[in-house]
FIZA-452379 format. One record per residue (C-alpha): residue number from 1; residue in one letter; chain; x, y, z. Coordinates in nm, 2 decimals. Layout:
BEGIN
<r nr="NUM" rest="a" kette="A" c1="X" c2="Y" c3="Z"/>
...
This chain:
BEGIN
<r nr="1" rest="m" kette="A" c1="-6.44" c2="11.97" c3="5.62"/>
<r nr="2" rest="p" kette="A" c1="-6.16" c2="12.09" c3="5.39"/>
<r nr="3" rest="g" kette="A" c1="-6.23" c2="12.07" c3="5.01"/>
<r nr="4" rest="l" kette="A" c1="-6.04" c2="11.85" c3="4.77"/>
<r nr="5" rest="s" kette="A" c1="-5.81" c2="12.14" c3="4.67"/>
<r nr="6" rest="a" kette="A" c1="-5.71" c2="12.19" c3="5.03"/>
<r nr="7" rest="r" kette="A" c1="-5.63" c2="11.82" c3="5.08"/>
<r nr="8" rest="w" kette="A" c1="-5.46" c2="11.77" c3="4.74"/>
<r nr="9" rest="p" kette="A" c1="-5.09" c2="11.82" c3="4.85"/>
<r nr="10" rest="a" kette="A" c1="-5.12" c2="11.58" c3="5.14"/>
<r nr="11" rest="l" kette="A" c1="-5.30" c2="11.32" c3="4.92"/>
<r nr="12" rest="c" kette="A" c1="-5.02" c2="11.35" c3="4.65"/>
<r nr="13" rest="a" kette="A" c1="-4.76" c2="11.30" c3="4.92"/>
<r nr="14" rest="s" kette="A" c1="-4.94" c2="10.99" c3="5.05"/>
<r nr="15" rest="l" kette="A" c1="-4.97" c2="10.84" c3="4.70"/>
<r nr="16" rest="l" kette="A" c1="-4.60" c2="10.91" c3="4.62"/>
<r nr="17" rest="c" kette="A" c1="-4.50" c2="10.74" c3="4.94"/>
<r nr="18" rest="c" kette="A" c1="-4.71" c2="10.43" c3="4.86"/>
<r nr="19" rest="a" kette="A" c1="-4.56" c2="10.42" c3="4.51"/>
<r nr="20" rest="s" kette="A" c1="-4.21" c2="10.44" c3="4.65"/>
<r nr="21" rest="l" kette="A" c1="-4.28" c2="10.16" c3="4.89"/>
<r nr="22" rest="a" kette="A" c1="-4.42" c2="9.94" c3="4.61"/>
<r nr="23" rest="l" kette="A" c1="-4.12" c2="10.00" c3="4.39"/>
<r nr="24" rest="a" kette="A" c1="-3.87" c2="9.96" c3="4.67"/>
<r nr="25" rest="p" kette="A" c1="-3.80" c2="9.58" c3="4.63"/>
<r nr="26" rest="a" kette="A" c1="-3.72" c2="9.62" c3="4.26"/>
<r nr="27" rest="a" kette="A" c1="-3.51" c2="9.93" c3="4.31"/>
<r nr="28" rest="q" kette="A" c1="-3.32" c2="9.78" c3="4.60"/>
<r nr="29" rest="a" kette="A" c1="-3.26" c2="9.43" c3="4.46"/>
<r nr="30" rest="a" kette="A" c1="-2.96" c2="9.28" c3="4.62"/>
<r nr="31" rest="e" kette="A" c1="-2.63" c2="9.33" c3="4.44"/>
<r nr="32" rest="p" kette="A" c1="-2.46" c2="9.00" c3="4.33"/>
<r nr="33" rest="t" kette="A" c1="-2.17" c2="8.89" c3="4.56"/>
<r nr="34" rest="k" kette="A" c1="-1.84" c2="8.93" c3="4.38"/>
<r nr="35" rest="v" kette="A" c1="-1.61" c2="8.62" c3="4.40"/>
<r nr="36" rest="r" kette="A" c1="-1.25" c2="8.62" c3="4.29"/>
<r nr="37" rest="y" kette="A" c1="-1.19" c2="8.28" c3="4.14"/>
<r nr="38" rest="e" kette="A" c1="-0.87" c2="8.11" c3="4.00"/>
<r nr="39" rest="e" kette="A" c1="-0.85" c2="7.79" c3="3.81"/>
<r nr="40" rest="v" kette="A" c1="-0.53" c2="7.59" c3="3.80"/>
<r nr="41" rest="v" kette="A" c1="-0.50" c2="7.57" c3="3.42"/>
<r nr="42" rest="r" kette="A" c1="-0.74" c2="7.61" c3="3.13"/>
<r nr="43" rest="s" kette="A" c1="-0.86" c2="7.27" c3="3.03"/>
<r nr="44" rest="v" kette="A" c1="-1.16" c2="7.08" c3="2.89"/>
<r nr="45" rest="l" kette="A" c1="-1.13" c2="6.87" c3="3.21"/>
<r nr="46" rest="y" kette="A" c1="-1.31" c2="7.16" c3="3.38"/>
<r nr="47" rest="v" kette="A" c1="-1.61" c2="7.17" c3="3.14"/>
<r nr="48" rest="p" kette="A" c1="-1.86" c2="7.16" c3="3.43"/>
<r nr="49" rest="m" kette="A" c1="-1.72" c2="7.49" c3="3.57"/>
<r nr="50" rest="y" kette="A" c1="-1.73" c2="7.66" c3="3.23"/>
<r nr="51" rest="v" kette="A" c1="-2.09" c2="7.53" c3="3.18"/>
<r nr="52" rest="a" kette="A" c1="-2.19" c2="7.69" c3="3.52"/>
<r nr="53" rest="l" kette="A" c1="-2.04" c2="8.02" c3="3.40"/>
<r nr="54" rest="n" kette="A" c1="-2.18" c2="8.01" c3="3.05"/>
<r nr="55" rest="q" kette="A" c1="-2.53" c2="7.89" c3="3.15"/>
<r nr="56" rest="g" kette="A" c1="-2.56" c2="8.16" c3="3.42"/>
<r nr="57" rest="y" kette="A" c1="-2.59" c2="7.92" c3="3.71"/>
<r nr="58" rest="f" kette="A" c1="-2.36" c2="8.14" c3="3.93"/>
<r nr="59" rest="k" kette="A" c1="-2.54" c2="8.46" c3="3.82"/>
<r nr="60" rest="e" kette="A" c1="-2.88" c2="8.31" c3="3.91"/>
<r nr="61" rest="a" kette="A" c1="-2.74" c2="8.21" c3="4.25"/>
<r nr="62" rest="g" kette="A" c1="-2.65" c2="8.57" c3="4.31"/>
<r nr="63" rest="l" kette="A" c1="-2.27" c2="8.54" c3="4.25"/>
<r nr="64" rest="d" kette="A" c1="-2.06" c2="8.76" c3="4.02"/>
<r nr="65" rest="v" kette="A" c1="-1.76" c2="8.54" c3="3.94"/>
<r nr="66" rest="g" kette="A" c1="-1.44" c2="8.69" c3="3.81"/>
<r nr="67" rest="m" kette="A" c1="-1.20" c2="8.42" c3="3.67"/>
<r nr="68" rest="k" kette="A" c1="-0.82" c2="8.40" c3="3.64"/>
<r nr="69" rest="t" kette="A" c1="-0.59" c2="8.11" c3="3.54"/>
<r nr="70" rest="s" kette="A" c1="-0.31" c2="8.04" c3="3.79"/>
<r nr="71" rest="q" kette="A" c1="-0.10" c2="7.81" c3="3.57"/>
<r nr="72" rest="g" kette="A" c1="-0.02" c2="7.57" c3="3.85"/>
<r nr="73" rest="t" kette="A" c1="-0.16" c2="7.44" c3="4.18"/>
<r nr="74" rest="d" kette="A" c1="0.12" c2="7.60" c3="4.37"/>
<r nr="75" rest="k" kette="A" c1="0.04" c2="7.94" c3="4.23"/>
<r nr="76" rest="g" kette="A" c1="-0.33" c2="7.89" c3="4.29"/>
<r nr="77" rest="m" kette="A" c1="-0.26" c2="7.81" c3="4.66"/>
<r nr="78" rest="a" kette="A" c1="-0.03" c2="8.11" c3="4.68"/>
<r nr="79" rest="a" kette="A" c1="-0.32" c2="8.33" c3="4.55"/>
<r nr="80" rest="l" kette="A" c1="-0.55" c2="8.18" c3="4.82"/>
<r nr="81" rest="l" kette="A" c1="-0.31" c2="8.23" c3="5.11"/>
<r nr="82" rest="s" kette="A" c1="-0.22" c2="8.58" c3="5.00"/>
<r nr="83" rest="n" kette="A" c1="-0.59" c2="8.68" c3="4.98"/>
<r nr="84" rest="s" kette="A" c1="-0.58" c2="8.76" c3="4.61"/>
<r nr="85" rest="a" kette="A" c1="-0.84" c2="8.49" c3="4.54"/>
<r nr="86" rest="d" kette="A" c1="-1.15" c2="8.38" c3="4.73"/>
<r nr="87" rest="i" kette="A" c1="-1.20" c2="8.03" c3="4.57"/>
<r nr="88" rest="v" kette="A" c1="-0.95" c2="7.83" c3="4.37"/>
<r nr="89" rest="l" kette="A" c1="-0.97" c2="7.51" c3="4.17"/>
<r nr="90" rest="i" kette="A" c1="-0.65" c2="7.32" c3="4.25"/>
<r nr="91" rest="g" kette="A" c1="-0.53" c2="6.97" c3="4.34"/>
<r nr="92" rest="p" kette="A" c1="-0.62" c2="6.85" c3="4.69"/>
<r nr="93" rest="e" kette="A" c1="-0.25" c2="6.77" c3="4.77"/>
<r nr="94" rest="a" kette="A" c1="-0.19" c2="7.14" c3="4.82"/>
<r nr="95" rest="s" kette="A" c1="-0.43" c2="7.16" c3="5.12"/>
<r nr="96" rest="i" kette="A" c1="-0.26" c2="6.86" c3="5.27"/>
<r nr="97" rest="y" kette="A" c1="0.08" c2="7.02" c3="5.24"/>
<r nr="98" rest="v" kette="A" c1="-0.04" c2="7.35" c3="5.39"/>
<r nr="99" rest="a" kette="A" c1="-0.22" c2="7.17" c3="5.67"/>
<r nr="100" rest="n" kette="A" c1="0.13" c2="7.05" c3="5.78"/>
<r nr="101" rest="s" kette="A" c1="0.29" c2="7.39" c3="5.74"/>
<r nr="102" rest="e" kette="A" c1="0.33" c2="7.68" c3="5.98"/>
<r nr="103" rest="s" kette="A" c1="0.09" c2="7.89" c3="5.78"/>
<r nr="104" rest="p" kette="A" c1="-0.17" c2="8.04" c3="6.01"/>
<r nr="105" rest="v" kette="A" c1="-0.42" c2="8.04" c3="5.71"/>
<r nr="106" rest="k" kette="A" c1="-0.56" c2="7.69" c3="5.65"/>
<r nr="107" rest="p" kette="A" c1="-0.73" c2="7.60" c3="5.33"/>
<r nr="108" rest="k" kette="A" c1="-1.04" c2="7.38" c3="5.32"/>
<r nr="109" rest="m" kette="A" c1="-1.17" c2="7.18" c3="5.02"/>
<r nr="110" rest="f" kette="A" c1="-1.55" c2="7.21" c3="5.00"/>
<r nr="111" rest="a" kette="A" c1="-1.66" c2="7.07" c3="4.66"/>
<r nr="112" rest="g" kette="A" c1="-1.50" c2="6.84" c3="4.40"/>
<r nr="113" rest="l" kette="A" c1="-1.51" c2="6.87" c3="4.03"/>
<r nr="114" rest="t" kette="A" c1="-1.31" c2="6.59" c3="3.87"/>
<r nr="115" rest="a" kette="A" c1="-1.33" c2="6.23" c3="3.97"/>
<r nr="116" rest="t" kette="A" c1="-0.97" c2="6.14" c3="3.88"/>
<r nr="117" rest="d" kette="A" c1="-0.67" c2="6.25" c3="3.68"/>
<r nr="118" rest="g" kette="A" c1="-0.75" c2="6.40" c3="3.33"/>
<r nr="119" rest="f" kette="A" c1="-0.40" c2="6.37" c3="3.19"/>
<r nr="120" rest="l" kette="A" c1="-0.34" c2="6.16" c3="2.88"/>
<r nr="121" rest="l" kette="A" c1="-0.01" c2="5.98" c3="2.81"/>
<r nr="122" rest="m" kette="A" c1="0.12" c2="6.06" c3="2.47"/>
<r nr="123" rest="s" kette="A" c1="0.37" c2="5.87" c3="2.26"/>
<r nr="124" rest="r" kette="A" c1="0.59" c2="6.06" c3="2.01"/>
<r nr="125" rest="q" kette="A" c1="0.55" c2="5.76" c3="1.77"/>
<r nr="126" rest="p" kette="A" c1="0.22" c2="5.60" c3="1.68"/>
<r nr="127" rest="v" kette="A" c1="0.18" c2="5.25" c3="1.82"/>
<r nr="128" rest="d" kette="A" c1="-0.08" c2="4.99" c3="1.74"/>
<r nr="129" rest="t" kette="A" c1="-0.08" c2="4.83" c3="2.09"/>
<r nr="130" rest="f" kette="A" c1="0.07" c2="5.02" c3="2.38"/>
<r nr="131" rest="d" kette="A" c1="0.26" c2="4.84" c3="2.66"/>
<r nr="132" rest="w" kette="A" c1="0.38" c2="5.04" c3="2.96"/>
<r nr="133" rest="s" kette="A" c1="0.71" c2="4.86" c3="2.95"/>
<r nr="134" rest="a" kette="A" c1="0.79" c2="5.07" c3="2.65"/>
<r nr="135" rest="l" kette="A" c1="0.86" c2="5.36" c3="2.89"/>
<r nr="136" rest="k" kette="A" c1="1.16" c2="5.18" c3="3.04"/>
<r nr="137" rest="g" kette="A" c1="1.47" c2="5.39" c3="2.98"/>
<r nr="138" rest="k" kette="A" c1="1.27" c2="5.67" c3="2.82"/>
<r nr="139" rest="r" kette="A" c1="1.23" c2="6.04" c3="2.91"/>
<r nr="140" rest="v" kette="A" c1="0.87" c2="6.12" c3="3.01"/>
<r nr="141" rest="m" kette="A" c1="0.75" c2="6.48" c3="3.04"/>
<r nr="142" rest="s" kette="A" c1="0.57" c2="6.51" c3="3.38"/>
<r nr="143" rest="f" kette="A" c1="0.48" c2="6.80" c3="3.61"/>
<r nr="144" rest="r" kette="A" c1="0.63" c2="6.97" c3="3.91"/>
<r nr="145" rest="p" kette="A" c1="0.74" c2="6.71" c3="4.17"/>
<r nr="146" rest="g" kette="A" c1="0.48" c2="6.66" c3="4.44"/>
<r nr="147" rest="s" kette="A" c1="0.20" c2="6.79" c3="4.22"/>
<r nr="148" rest="n" kette="A" c1="-0.10" c2="6.57" c3="4.15"/>
<r nr="149" rest="p" kette="A" c1="-0.02" c2="6.51" c3="3.78"/>
<r nr="150" rest="d" kette="A" c1="0.33" c2="6.39" c3="3.89"/>
<r nr="151" rest="v" kette="A" c1="0.20" c2="6.18" c3="4.18"/>
<r nr="152" rest="f" kette="A" c1="-0.08" c2="6.02" c3="3.97"/>
<r nr="153" rest="l" kette="A" c1="0.16" c2="5.94" c3="3.69"/>
<r nr="154" rest="e" kette="A" c1="0.40" c2="5.77" c3="3.93"/>
<r nr="155" rest="a" kette="A" c1="0.11" c2="5.56" c3="4.07"/>
<r nr="156" rest="a" kette="A" c1="0.02" c2="5.45" c3="3.71"/>
<r nr="157" rest="l" kette="A" c1="0.38" c2="5.36" c3="3.65"/>
<r nr="158" rest="r" kette="A" c1="0.41" c2="5.15" c3="3.97"/>
<r nr="159" rest="k" kette="A" c1="0.09" c2="4.97" c3="3.88"/>
<r nr="160" rest="h" kette="A" c1="0.26" c2="4.85" c3="3.57"/>
<r nr="161" rest="g" kette="A" c1="0.58" c2="4.74" c3="3.75"/>
<r nr="162" rest="l" kette="A" c1="0.79" c2="5.05" c3="3.67"/>
<r nr="163" rest="d" kette="A" c1="1.00" c2="5.23" c3="3.93"/>
<r nr="164" rest="p" kette="A" c1="0.96" c2="5.61" c3="3.85"/>
<r nr="165" rest="k" kette="A" c1="1.29" c2="5.68" c3="4.01"/>
<r nr="166" rest="a" kette="A" c1="1.50" c2="5.41" c3="3.85"/>
<r nr="167" rest="d" kette="A" c1="1.34" c2="5.28" c3="3.53"/>
<r nr="168" rest="l" kette="A" c1="1.29" c2="5.60" c3="3.34"/>
<r nr="169" rest="t" kette="A" c1="1.35" c2="5.98" c3="3.36"/>
<r nr="170" rest="l" kette="A" c1="1.07" c2="6.21" c3="3.46"/>
<r nr="171" rest="v" kette="A" c1="1.12" c2="6.56" c3="3.30"/>
<r nr="172" rest="s" kette="A" c1="0.94" c2="6.78" c3="3.56"/>
<r nr="173" rest="n" kette="A" c1="1.10" c2="7.12" c3="3.53"/>
<r nr="174" rest="i" kette="A" c1="0.89" c2="7.26" c3="3.24"/>
<r nr="175" rest="g" kette="A" c1="0.62" c2="7.51" c3="3.33"/>
<r nr="176" rest="p" kette="A" c1="0.26" c2="7.44" c3="3.23"/>
<r nr="177" rest="a" kette="A" c1="0.25" c2="7.71" c3="2.96"/>
<r nr="178" rest="a" kette="A" c1="0.57" c2="7.59" c3="2.80"/>
<r nr="179" rest="r" kette="A" c1="0.50" c2="7.21" c3="2.79"/>
<r nr="180" rest="a" kette="A" c1="0.34" c2="7.19" c3="2.44"/>
<r nr="181" rest="g" kette="A" c1="0.62" c2="7.39" c3="2.29"/>
<r nr="182" rest="a" kette="A" c1="0.89" c2="7.19" c3="2.45"/>
<r nr="183" rest="w" kette="A" c1="0.72" c2="6.87" c3="2.33"/>
<r nr="184" rest="m" kette="A" c1="0.70" c2="7.00" c3="1.97"/>
<r nr="185" rest="a" kette="A" c1="1.07" c2="7.10" c3="2.00"/>
<r nr="186" rest="g" kette="A" c1="1.16" c2="6.74" c3="2.06"/>
<r nr="187" rest="q" kette="A" c1="1.19" c2="6.72" c3="2.44"/>
<r nr="188" rest="a" kette="A" c1="1.11" c2="6.38" c3="2.59"/>
<r nr="189" rest="d" kette="A" c1="0.99" c2="6.05" c3="2.43"/>
<r nr="190" rest="y" kette="A" c1="0.65" c2="6.05" c3="2.61"/>
<r nr="191" rest="a" kette="A" c1="0.45" c2="6.32" c3="2.79"/>
<r nr="192" rest="i" kette="A" c1="0.12" c2="6.37" c3="2.97"/>
<r nr="193" rest="f" kette="A" c1="-0.12" c2="6.64" c3="2.85"/>
<r nr="194" rest="l" kette="A" c1="-0.47" c2="6.75" c3="2.92"/>
<r nr="195" rest="e" kette="A" c1="-0.73" c2="6.82" c3="2.66"/>
<r nr="196" rest="p" kette="A" c1="-0.75" c2="7.02" c3="2.44"/>
<r nr="197" rest="e" kette="A" c1="-0.37" c2="7.02" c3="2.41"/>
<r nr="198" rest="a" kette="A" c1="-0.36" c2="6.64" c3="2.36"/>
<r nr="199" rest="g" kette="A" c1="-0.61" c2="6.65" c3="2.08"/>
<r nr="200" rest="t" kette="A" c1="-0.45" c2="6.96" c3="1.92"/>
<r nr="201" rest="l" kette="A" c1="-0.11" c2="6.79" c3="1.92"/>
<r nr="202" rest="e" kette="A" c1="-0.26" c2="6.47" c3="1.77"/>
<r nr="203" rest="k" kette="A" c1="-0.43" c2="6.66" c3="1.50"/>
<r nr="204" rest="a" kette="A" c1="-0.10" c2="6.83" c3="1.41"/>
<r nr="205" rest="g" kette="A" c1="0.08" c2="6.50" c3="1.39"/>
<r nr="206" rest="n" kette="A" c1="0.28" c2="6.56" c3="1.71"/>
<r nr="207" rest="g" kette="A" c1="0.21" c2="6.24" c3="1.89"/>
<r nr="208" rest="r" kette="A" c1="-0.06" c2="5.99" c3="1.98"/>
<r nr="209" rest="v" kette="A" c1="-0.26" c2="5.94" c3="2.30"/>
<r nr="210" rest="v" kette="A" c1="-0.19" c2="5.59" c3="2.42"/>
<r nr="211" rest="a" kette="A" c1="-0.34" c2="5.58" c3="2.78"/>
<r nr="212" rest="s" kette="A" c1="-0.54" c2="5.77" c3="3.03"/>
<r nr="213" rest="i" kette="A" c1="-0.37" c2="5.82" c3="3.37"/>
<r nr="214" rest="g" kette="A" c1="-0.70" c2="5.85" c3="3.55"/>
<r nr="215" rest="q" kette="A" c1="-0.83" c2="5.52" c3="3.41"/>
<r nr="216" rest="e" kette="A" c1="-0.51" c2="5.35" c3="3.54"/>
<r nr="217" rest="v" kette="A" c1="-0.53" c2="5.50" c3="3.89"/>
<r nr="218" rest="g" kette="A" c1="-0.91" c2="5.49" c3="3.94"/>
<r nr="219" rest="p" kette="A" c1="-1.14" c2="5.74" c3="4.12"/>
<r nr="220" rest="v" kette="A" c1="-0.94" c2="5.97" c3="4.34"/>
<r nr="221" rest="d" kette="A" c1="-1.04" c2="6.34" c3="4.35"/>
<r nr="222" rest="f" kette="A" c1="-0.80" c2="6.53" c3="4.12"/>
<r nr="223" rest="t" kette="A" c1="-0.91" c2="6.89" c3="4.13"/>
<r nr="224" rest="v" kette="A" c1="-1.13" c2="7.05" c3="4.40"/>
<r nr="225" rest="f" kette="A" c1="-1.28" c2="7.39" c3="4.49"/>
<r nr="226" rest="t" kette="A" c1="-1.08" c2="7.53" c3="4.79"/>
<r nr="227" rest="a" kette="A" c1="-1.11" c2="7.83" c3="5.01"/>
<r nr="228" rest="t" kette="A" c1="-0.96" c2="7.94" c3="5.34"/>
<r nr="229" rest="d" kette="A" c1="-1.13" c2="7.83" c3="5.66"/>
<r nr="230" rest="a" kette="A" c1="-1.18" c2="8.21" c3="5.74"/>
<r nr="231" rest="f" kette="A" c1="-1.36" c2="8.27" c3="5.41"/>
<r nr="232" rest="l" kette="A" c1="-1.59" c2="7.97" c3="5.45"/>
<r nr="233" rest="t" kette="A" c1="-1.67" c2="8.07" c3="5.81"/>
<r nr="234" rest="k" kette="A" c1="-1.75" c2="8.43" c3="5.71"/>
<r nr="235" rest="n" kette="A" c1="-1.93" c2="8.34" c3="5.38"/>
<r nr="236" rest="p" kette="A" c1="-2.11" c2="8.01" c3="5.42"/>
<r nr="237" rest="d" kette="A" c1="-2.39" c2="8.13" c3="5.19"/>
<r nr="238" rest="v" kette="A" c1="-2.14" c2="8.20" c3="4.91"/>
<r nr="239" rest="a" kette="A" c1="-1.99" c2="7.85" c3="4.94"/>
<r nr="240" rest="q" kette="A" c1="-2.34" c2="7.69" c3="4.94"/>
<r nr="241" rest="k" kette="A" c1="-2.45" c2="7.89" c3="4.64"/>
<r nr="242" rest="w" kette="A" c1="-2.13" c2="7.80" c3="4.46"/>
<r nr="243" rest="t" kette="A" c1="-2.18" c2="7.43" c3="4.53"/>
<r nr="244" rest="n" kette="A" c1="-2.54" c2="7.44" c3="4.42"/>
<r nr="245" rest="a" kette="A" c1="-2.43" c2="7.59" c3="4.09"/>
<r nr="246" rest="i" kette="A" c1="-2.18" c2="7.32" c3="4.04"/>
<r nr="247" rest="v" kette="A" c1="-2.44" c2="7.05" c3="4.11"/>
<r nr="248" rest="r" kette="A" c1="-2.65" c2="7.20" c3="3.83"/>
<r nr="249" rest="a" kette="A" c1="-2.36" c2="7.20" c3="3.60"/>
<r nr="250" rest="q" kette="A" c1="-2.27" c2="6.84" c3="3.69"/>
<r nr="251" rest="e" kette="A" c1="-2.62" c2="6.73" c3="3.61"/>
<r nr="252" rest="h" kette="A" c1="-2.62" c2="6.92" c3="3.28"/>
<r nr="253" rest="v" kette="A" c1="-2.29" c2="6.77" c3="3.17"/>
<r nr="254" rest="q" kette="A" c1="-2.42" c2="6.42" c3="3.22"/>
<r nr="255" rest="k" kette="A" c1="-2.73" c2="6.49" c3="2.99"/>
<r nr="256" rest="a" kette="A" c1="-2.60" c2="6.72" c3="2.72"/>
<r nr="257" rest="t" kette="A" c1="-2.44" c2="6.60" c3="2.40"/>
<r nr="258" rest="p" kette="A" c1="-2.07" c2="6.67" c3="2.33"/>
<r nr="259" rest="a" kette="A" c1="-2.17" c2="6.90" c3="2.05"/>
<r nr="260" rest="e" kette="A" c1="-2.40" c2="7.10" c3="2.28"/>
<r nr="261" rest="l" kette="A" c1="-2.13" c2="7.12" c3="2.55"/>
<r nr="262" rest="a" kette="A" c1="-1.87" c2="7.23" c3="2.29"/>
<r nr="263" rest="q" kette="A" c1="-2.09" c2="7.52" c3="2.19"/>
<r nr="264" rest="q" kette="A" c1="-2.15" c2="7.62" c3="2.55"/>
<r nr="265" rest="v" kette="A" c1="-1.78" c2="7.63" c3="2.65"/>
<r nr="266" rest="s" kette="A" c1="-1.63" c2="7.75" c3="2.32"/>
<r nr="267" rest="e" kette="A" c1="-1.58" c2="8.10" c3="2.45"/>
<r nr="268" rest="f" kette="A" c1="-1.32" c2="7.96" c3="2.69"/>
<r nr="269" rest="f" kette="A" c1="-1.12" c2="7.80" c3="2.41"/>
<r nr="270" rest="p" kette="A" c1="-1.12" c2="8.06" c3="2.13"/>
<r nr="271" rest="a" kette="A" c1="-0.83" c2="7.89" c3="1.95"/>
<r nr="272" rest="v" kette="A" c1="-1.00" c2="7.55" c3="1.93"/>
<r nr="273" rest="g" kette="A" c1="-1.27" c2="7.46" c3="1.68"/>
<r nr="274" rest="q" kette="A" c1="-1.60" c2="7.33" c3="1.81"/>
<r nr="275" rest="p" kette="A" c1="-1.56" c2="6.99" c3="1.64"/>
<r nr="276" rest="e" kette="A" c1="-1.22" c2="6.94" c3="1.82"/>
<r nr="277" rest="l" kette="A" c1="-1.38" c2="7.05" c3="2.15"/>
<r nr="278" rest="a" kette="A" c1="-1.66" c2="6.80" c3="2.11"/>
<r nr="279" rest="a" kette="A" c1="-1.41" c2="6.53" c3="2.04"/>
<r nr="280" rest="a" kette="A" c1="-1.22" c2="6.61" c3="2.35"/>
<r nr="281" rest="i" kette="A" c1="-1.54" c2="6.62" c3="2.56"/>
<r nr="282" rest="e" kette="A" c1="-1.65" c2="6.29" c3="2.42"/>
<r nr="283" rest="r" kette="A" c1="-1.30" c2="6.14" c3="2.50"/>
<r nr="284" rest="y" kette="A" c1="-1.32" c2="6.26" c3="2.86"/>
<r nr="285" rest="r" kette="A" c1="-1.68" c2="6.15" c3="2.91"/>
<r nr="286" rest="g" kette="A" c1="-1.57" c2="5.80" c3="2.79"/>
<r nr="287" rest="y" kette="A" c1="-1.31" c2="5.79" c3="3.07"/>
<r nr="288" rest="g" kette="A" c1="-1.56" c2="5.90" c3="3.33"/>
<r nr="289" rest="l" kette="A" c1="-1.35" c2="6.19" c3="3.46"/>
<r nr="290" rest="w" kette="A" c1="-1.63" c2="6.42" c3="3.58"/>
<r nr="291" rest="k" kette="A" c1="-1.78" c2="6.38" c3="3.92"/>
<r nr="292" rest="q" kette="A" c1="-2.15" c2="6.34" c3="3.94"/>
<r nr="293" rest="s" kette="A" c1="-2.16" c2="6.48" c3="4.30"/>
<r nr="294" rest="p" kette="A" c1="-1.96" c2="6.76" c3="4.46"/>
<r nr="295" rest="l" kette="A" c1="-1.89" c2="6.55" c3="4.77"/>
<r nr="296" rest="i" kette="A" c1="-1.52" c2="6.47" c3="4.83"/>
<r nr="297" rest="e" kette="A" c1="-1.51" c2="6.13" c3="4.99"/>
<r nr="298" rest="a" kette="A" c1="-1.29" c2="6.04" c3="5.29"/>
<r nr="299" rest="q" kette="A" c1="-1.17" c2="5.73" c3="5.11"/>
<r nr="300" rest="a" kette="A" c1="-1.03" c2="5.95" c3="4.82"/>
<r nr="301" rest="i" kette="A" c1="-0.83" c2="6.17" c3="5.06"/>
<r nr="302" rest="e" kette="A" c1="-0.69" c2="5.86" c3="5.23"/>
<r nr="303" rest="q" kette="A" c1="-0.59" c2="5.70" c3="4.89"/>
<r nr="304" rest="l" kette="A" c1="-0.44" c2="6.03" c3="4.78"/>
<r nr="305" rest="q" kette="A" c1="-0.22" c2="6.04" c3="5.09"/>
<r nr="306" rest="d" kette="A" c1="-0.12" c2="5.68" c3="5.03"/>
<r nr="307" rest="m" kette="A" c1="0.00" c2="5.79" c3="4.69"/>
<r nr="308" rest="l" kette="A" c1="0.18" c2="6.10" c3="4.83"/>
<r nr="309" rest="i" kette="A" c1="0.36" c2="5.88" c3="5.09"/>
<r nr="310" rest="t" kette="A" c1="0.46" c2="5.62" c3="4.83"/>
<r nr="311" rest="s" kette="A" c1="0.60" c2="5.90" c3="4.60"/>
<r nr="312" rest="g" kette="A" c1="0.81" c2="6.03" c3="4.90"/>
<r nr="313" rest="v" kette="A" c1="0.65" c2="6.38" c3="4.91"/>
<r nr="314" rest="l" kette="A" c1="0.45" c2="6.32" c3="5.23"/>
<r nr="315" rest="e" kette="A" c1="0.60" c2="6.17" c3="5.55"/>
<r nr="316" rest="p" kette="A" c1="0.37" c2="5.90" c3="5.70"/>
<r nr="317" rest="a" kette="A" c1="0.36" c2="6.08" c3="6.03"/>
<r nr="318" rest="k" kette="A" c1="0.22" c2="6.39" c3="5.86"/>
<r nr="319" rest="r" kette="A" c1="-0.09" c2="6.22" c3="5.72"/>
<r nr="320" rest="v" kette="A" c1="-0.39" c2="6.45" c3="5.80"/>
<r nr="321" rest="a" kette="A" c1="-0.74" c2="6.37" c3="5.91"/>
<r nr="322" rest="y" kette="A" c1="-1.02" c2="6.42" c3="5.65"/>
<r nr="323" rest="e" kette="A" c1="-1.19" c2="6.68" c3="5.87"/>
<r nr="324" rest="q" kette="A" c1="-0.86" c2="6.89" c3="5.88"/>
<r nr="325" rest="v" kette="A" c1="-0.88" c2="6.96" c3="5.50"/>
<r nr="326" rest="v" kette="A" c1="-1.24" c2="6.90" c3="5.39"/>
<r nr="327" rest="i" kette="A" c1="-1.57" c2="7.06" c3="5.48"/>
<r nr="328" rest="a" kette="A" c1="-1.84" c2="6.83" c3="5.35"/>
<r nr="329" rest="d" kette="A" c1="-2.14" c2="7.03" c3="5.48"/>
<r nr="330" rest="f" kette="A" c1="-2.19" c2="7.23" c3="5.15"/>
<r nr="331" rest="a" kette="A" c1="-2.18" c2="6.92" c3="4.93"/>
<r nr="332" rest="n" kette="A" c1="-2.41" c2="6.73" c3="5.16"/>
<r nr="333" rest="a" kette="A" c1="-2.66" c2="7.01" c3="5.15"/>
<r nr="334" rest="a" kette="A" c1="-2.63" c2="7.10" c3="4.78"/>
<r nr="335" rest="k" kette="A" c1="-2.94" c2="7.13" c3="4.57"/>
<r nr="336" rest="p" kette="A" c1="-2.95" c2="7.21" c3="4.20"/>
């Protein structure tokens, strides 16, 4: 029988092999999946998304999320259709429009973030008691025609007996990034703004919030996570992990204080102080603008299409079925 010295090289090789096998899982840990994400605009309205990023929910799910800001639902949809983004946060109206187009690429909404419109109506002059009839004959700064902000504003106006086409002038040709500057320069008598712009303008004495568009319209999904049907078919695990992370964020946002949330999302608003962020978060929470579930309900899509038809941007014959534009599987299976 060979001595220890003779068997030593084989024994060492065996031990090294065992050590390598023991270390293999750690050394070969799966790399996170990169996801190219674009948000429509930067707003406190999207606090749950920023919480998911800041608190590491996507990272823990195995996703490496790179974020850009599109500055408009139309631009976000263009990024999706041109394959320069994997997932976008945009208005659901865009998917309805593309479903009716000749585009071979079809977008699908798979998770919702906001329960309704987050825009706030601002008056240039402070008022003790606001009445919507005050908008008659005035210029109101809106958004791009056919966009959700414009459609929701028109729905709120009609609710109060105003004809958006005849009773006032909607200023809808100013880009998202230029709207605050245009307002401060004196354009329009009223305008709609998201937070934190609305609060910042108020603090500077440039107007006063007088109404919430979302409160007037009621619960209709306003911004949703959207991807192409091809991406969701090829990457269902990514969509599920994404939706699970959003559920965690939605639960966290319901429990955390405005001050805690302001601290957690402050990196996304470097020009806004935490007290102002907390005030904006508290205002939005009071309006109930954040969804508590990622599920996009069929009733919401039907109501949105009613609004699009009434606004004249969707023909009645081009109403789409819920299943054409929404995949509910991921929201239904979501776990925090």
